[in-house]
N, C-alpha and C positions, 0 to 999 in steps of 0.2 A: 504494500500500500504506500510505502514511503516513496517508491519510484514513481508511482502514479501521481502522488501529490507534488513531487518536484516537477514532473512534466506539466501538470496543470498550472503551477506557479510560473513556470517559464513561459507558457503560452499567454497567461494573463498579464504578467508584468514585464516581460522582456520582448513582447511582440512576435514570438515564434508561433508558427502554425501548429495547431493541435490536430493530430490525425489518428488518435487511438480511441475512437469512439466505441468500438466493440469491446475493448479492454475496460473502458470506463463503465459501460453497461454491466459487464461481468463483475467488476469490482463493486458497483452499487448494489447489484442483486445479492452478492455474497455478504456485503455489509448488512443489508436488511435482514437476511436469514440469520446471520450471527447475532444481531441485536435481538431478534425475536427469541432465539434459543436461549441466549444468556438471560434475558428478562424472565422467561418462563422458569428457568432453573432457579434463579435467585428468588423469584416469587414462591416457588415450591418450598425452598428452604425456609423462607419467612413464614409460610403457612404451617410448616411442620413445627416451628417454634411457637405456634398459636398466636402469632402476631398478625392480625387481620387488617392492619393499616398498610396495604400494599399499593394503594393508588399512586401516591406521589413517588414512592420509592421505585416503582416499576418504571416510571418516567425518568427519574434521576440516574438510575443505574447505567443506562445506555445513553442518556442525554449528555453525559459527561464527555462523549466523543468530541463535542464541540470545543471543549477546553483543550483536549489533545491537539485538535486541528489548529487552534489559535496559537498554542505554544510551538507547534511545528512551523507555522508560518512566521512566527517571531524569530525562530532559529534560522529559517531560510532567509529572512530579511537581513539578519545580522551577518550571515556567511556569504550570501550570493549577491544581494542587491546593495547598491551603494546609493542610499537615499540621501539627498542633500536638501537641507532646509526643513523647517517645521511643517510646511504645507504638504510636501510629499510624504512625510512621516504620518501626518494626520490622515491623509487620504488613504494611504496603505493600511494603517491600522483600523481606520473606520470601516473600510470595505471588508477587511478580514474579520472584524468583530461582527459585522452583519452576516457574513457567510458562516461564521462559527455559530451564531444564534440560529440561523436557518438549519444548519446541520444538527444542532442539538434538538430542535423541534421535530425534525424528521425522525431521527434515531430514537428519541424518547417516545414519539408517537407510535412508531412501529412496535416498540417494546410494550407500551401500554395496551395497544390493541391486542397483541398476542397474549398478554397476561389476562386481560379481560375475557378473551375467548377461553383461555385455559381455566380460569376460576369458574366461569359459567358452566363449562363442560364437567368439571369434577364435582361441583355442587349439584348439578342436574342428575348426576348418577347416584347421589346419596338417597337412600330410601328411608324415610322416617315413618315408623309404624306406631 
């Protein structure tokens, strides 16, 4: 995933042409599946501890991918980009923060929907007599 992020950064900030759309789709699909699986497993562990406040935690567990994305973009800016002036720095980190927030919403939303489906399916199977 780090190679894909570096390629995306290069195309966005260095004016290079991005031509790996198939690989981007594969990476996005794999990321969505992994977020759903991780969210369900962590939700299951939480329910096994009899902690039923899974709603926000299911979102936050995988929504933290946005923080990783922001830190990776900051490391990329420090090592590869030579930003001069406060305006360029503000624009770069502003757009990066917006992309990180969007990524957090998407990955957290995928995890929440997967956990919601999981919890509904396991409690629908419970027979109360």
